N, C-alpha and C positions, 0 to 999 in steps of 0.2 A: 488820423484821418476823421472827418467830420461824421457826426452820427448820421446826418442826411445822405452823405455820399457812400457810407458803408451799408446802409440799409436799402439804398434805392436799387430796384431792378434795373438792367441794362437798358430795358426799352422805356423807362418810365419818363424820359426827357421827351419823347415824341408824342407831341398832341396834334389833334386833327380839328380842323374846322369843317364841318360838314355844310355843304351848300345845296339848297333844294329850290329850284325855280317852281312856281306854282301858279298855273292858269286853270280857273274853274275846276279846281282838284278836291273839292269838299268831300266828294264820295270816298276817296281813298287816303287822304292825307293823314287822318289819323292813325291808320294802320302803318303809315311809313314812319311816321314819327315816333310811334310806340315801339317799333323796331330799332330804333336808334337812341333813344333817351337813356338807357342804361349801358351802352356800349362803353368798354374801356377805351381809354385814350382820347375821348371826345372832349375838346375844350370848349366847344361852342357849336351850336347849329344854327345857320343863317338860312332864313327862309325869304325868298323875294316873290311877293305877290305881284303878278304881271298883268295888273289891271283887270282882274277878275270880276266877273258879273254875278256870280252865286255868292254863297256866304263863306269863301275860302278865308278871307281876311279876318273875319269874325271868329273864325276856328282857329286862326294862327294866334290871335289875340289871347284866346283862352289858354294856349300853351305858353305864350310868352309870360302871361301873368303867374303861371304856375311853376314855372321852370325858369331859373335866373340865367341860365346858359342857352337859352333860345332866344335868338333876336329876330327882329322882322323889318323888312324894307318894303315898301309899296311904289310900284311905278305909277305914274298919273294915267298913262294909258298902256295898252297893250304893245310892249316893245320887242317880243320875242325872246326865245330861250337863251340865245348867245349874249345878248345885252344883258339880261337878268344874271346869268352866271358870272359874266364879268363883273358886274356890280358887287356882287358878294365876294369874288376873289380879291378887289382891291380892298375890300372892308375886313377881310380874314386876318387874325391875329396869329395864326399858327403858320409854320413853314410848310406844312403839308396840308392839302385839302382833300376831302372825300366827297364826289359828286353822288347825288342821288336825286332821281326823279320822283314826282310828288305822288306817285301811283304805285311804286315798287317796294320791295320788302327786303331787309336785310337780315341774314343770320345772326344769332346772338353774339357769335364769336368773330364777325366780319373783320373789324377794326384790328383786334388782337392778331389774327391770322395774317392780314396784310402787312402789319408792322413787323411781325417775326419774321415774315418772308424778306422784307426790306433789310433787316439786320443780318439776316444769314446771307444775303447776297453781296452785301458791301464789302465785306473782308475777302471774298473771292476773287474780286478784280477791282482792288482799290481805285485804279485810275480811271475806271468806266463809271460815267454819271447814270445812276438809275433815276430816270425821270419819272417812273410810273409803275404801280403794281397794280394788278386787276385779277379777278377771281373767274372761275366758271361760272354759268348761270343756268338757271332753270326758267322756263316759261310757264306762265299761268294765265288763266282766263280772268274774266271779271269777278268770277266768284272764288277765285284762289285755287282753282283746280288745275294741276299740272296737265299741260296740253301737249308736251313733246318731251324728248330726252334732254340730257345735259349739253348745253353749248359749250364746248372746251375752246381753249386758245393755247398759246405756248408763250415760253420765255424767249425774248428777242434781245440779242446783244447789240451793241452798236453797229458792228459790221453789218448785221442782217435785217435789223428791224424796218428799215424803209423799204428794202426789196421784198419782204414778205407782206408788209401792211399795204403797199401799193397795189398788189394784187387782190386784195381782199381785207376788209375791215375785221381783224381777228377780235378786236375790243369792241364787241357787238353792242354794248350799251355803255353810256357814261355812268350808269348806276353802279356803285361799289368800286369805282375807279379812283385810286389815291395818286395824287399828282404833287410833285414839287411846286410850291407856289412860285419860286423864282424861275423855274423853267417855264411855267405858264406866262410870267410877266416877259420873260425874254422873247417868246414868239408872239406876244400881243394879246394873248387869251384867245377865246372863241371868235370865229369871224362872224361878225353881226351881218354880213351880206349873204350867209347861208342860213336857211331856216330848217334845211334837211341836209344831213351828212355832215353838218357843222363840226360833228365830234370827230368823224373820220379825217377831216381836214387838219383839225388841231393834232390829232395822234401822229400824222404824218409829219406835220411840221416838228413836233418834239422827237420824232424818231430819226430826224436828220442829225441830231447831236446827242442822243442818250439812248438808253437801253430800257427795256421794259421787263418787269418781273412778273411772274404769274403764278397763282395759287390754283392748284388743279383741284379745287372743290367747290361745287355750286353754293356759293355763299350769298348769292342775291337772287331773289325771284322777280323776274321781269314781267310786268302785266301787259297782256295784249288784249286789246278789245276795240269795239268799233269806232273809238275816236282816237285811237293812236294816230299819230301823223303818219305813221310809215305804212298805213294801210293803204295809202296811194303808191301802188308799186311802180307804176310808170313814171311818176314825179321822183320816186327815190331814183330810178335809173338815170333819169336825166339830171338830177343833182349829183350823182356819182361821176358822171360825164364831165360836168362843170368842174369838179374837183380835180379830175385827171388833167383836164387842160390847163390847170394853174401850175403844173410841174413840168419842167424842161424834159422833153424826150430823151435826151441823152444822158441826163441825170438819172432818169427811170431805168433806162438800159444798163447803165452802170451799175447801179444798185441791184438790179436782178442778177447780172451776171457774175456779180462778186459773191453772191451766196454760196453757201457750202452745199450745194446739189451738183449734179452731173451737169455737164456743158448741155447735153441733150433737154435735160429737164429746163435748165434755166432758158434755153432758147426758146422752148415751147411756151413757157410762161410770158416771155416778152412778146411772142407773136400773139398770145391772147391780148395782151395790152393793146397792140398795134390794131388788132380787129376792132376791139371796143373804140378806138380812136377813129376808126374808118379807113386805115391804111391797109386795106386788103391785099394788095399786090406785094407789098413790102412783107406782110405776114405770111404770105404764101411763099415767097423766095426763101424767106428764114426757114420755114418748116420743111421744104423741099430740100434743103441742105442737110437734114438729118437722115441718114440710112434708115431705110424702112426696119432692118432688123435691130436698130437701136431706138427706134421711135418710141416716145412715152405715152402713157394713158392720155395725158391732156394734149400731146401733139396729135394724135388721131382725132381728138375731139375738135381740135381747131382746124385740121384739114376738112373735117366733115362740115364745120361752119362755114368755111370758105367755098366749097362746093354747093352748099345749099344756097348760099348768097347768089352764085352763078347758075343756079337751077341744074347743076350737074348731079342728078339723081344718083347715077351709078357710083361715082367717087364718093359720093357722101355715103351711101349704103354701105360700100366696100370699107370704107375708113372706119364706120361705127362697129361693123362687124369685127374689125381687126381689134378694136378697143375691147369689145366684149369677150373676145378669145382671151385677153389679158386678165379682165375684171367682169365677170358676169353680174356683178352687184352694183354697176355705175348706172344709175337710175335716170340720170340725164341723157345718156346714149341710149337707154331703152325708150325713153320718151321720143326722142328724135327719129330712131330707127323706126318706131311704130307708125310715125307719121309717112315715112318713106314706104313702108309696106301698104299702107292705106291707098297711097298713090298707084301702086301696082296691083291694087284690088284684092290684097291679102288681108281682108277685114278681120278674120278671125284670129289670126296670127297676130296682126295689130293689137287687138283688143287683149290678147293674152300678155303681151309685153307690157301694156300700159297697166294692168291689173299687178304685174310683177313688180313694177316700177312703184306702184302705191303700196304694195306690201312692204318694199324696202324703205321708203320715205312716205308715210301715212299722210303727211301735210304737203304732199307734192302737187301744188295749185296746178301746173301745166298739165300734169298727167291725168288728174282728175277731169279737168275741162275737155282735154282730148278724148278720154275714154266716153265721156258723154255723147260728143260728136260721132265717134265710131259706131257706138251702140244705137244711136237714134236715127242715122240714115246712112246709105251707101253713097251718097252723092254729095257730101259736104263739101263747101267751096274750100279751097286749100288756105285761103287767107284768113279763115276762122281758127285755124290750128295754131297752138302756141309752141314755138320752138324753145327748147332750152338753150340759151346762149352763153352760159357759162358753167363750169364744172361746179357741181354742188357740194355744199357743206355736208360733212357727215351726219349733222343733225341741222335740219332746216330751220332758218328764223321764221317763225310764224308772223303774218301780217293781219291776222284777226283772230279774235277769240272763239274759235271753233274747236 
């Protein structure tokens, strides 16, 4: 045996090309780069300046002059994050790439733990292609202060990946995501027609042919501040709807129904997709096919949404009360029930429910806005209230650095 083979660690052959798109990122880019420079397994760091108008490119040049494995590209004009990432993907010299946004921060052992997980997973199901490995996340504000709990994901095998991801983007950030370059090229990289939810669309395409590994440790700090694109919540919702419309409804149904969940859970989750697509009647028929004694938490939530859409306040209220009888900590249900109580002039009880929802989810924007309305007036217009239209994550994604 050759000396190099004998002394090599089993993961020493896996090297990463780190890809960082940067637009007017001078305020945080140094912190991002400093968290990556000394990571193990990093072959190169590729930074794409996307037509910045501040001193981002000058800062990048300082790093390229000092570190031989850092390379820069510059777009002649601002072309968007997808174009910039794709440019670096094609230039990458490694079989695996690691994405990082220019204002986020990696833990010292991010790359090591992602690669360790990949090597652990491959022998377990050799025939299953593992396209992607991602970690849990922390959210920080512009000063680096933690502003919420840990956002966790889950491992997704080939059979389940698309069915779970179509319901919600479990890979909540592209930062810290390690992806097979071949898999990326096979699906055409990031969609340049999407500037928001572009990562979710890509993950969904990858999930159609491969599995996702997951490291249940917060190995990346995601920065939330007023200039984040995802501050525009309504824009995010619209972009997510555009992504949903790009997939065949029958394909979505099959993917959800083959998950290893109960038939009731799968049916309720597909009903939630139908509601988001505007197919309220079809969703209602599906939900009503589930016996009341076997209805799920998400099923009651969707029944309530359908009733709210029809302004059938009694059915909506009863459904939310049934849900809360199963889980008193469902903050979204508390928020919606509080609005219904306000309609019935039960203002004090409505305020108490909203306060409890905020206690459970301190960054719950809907509940905070509704509590302000309830406490400021007894005659607030119904159209000013914010209904929660989806089941909430265990830890909410923050849309601003508060």
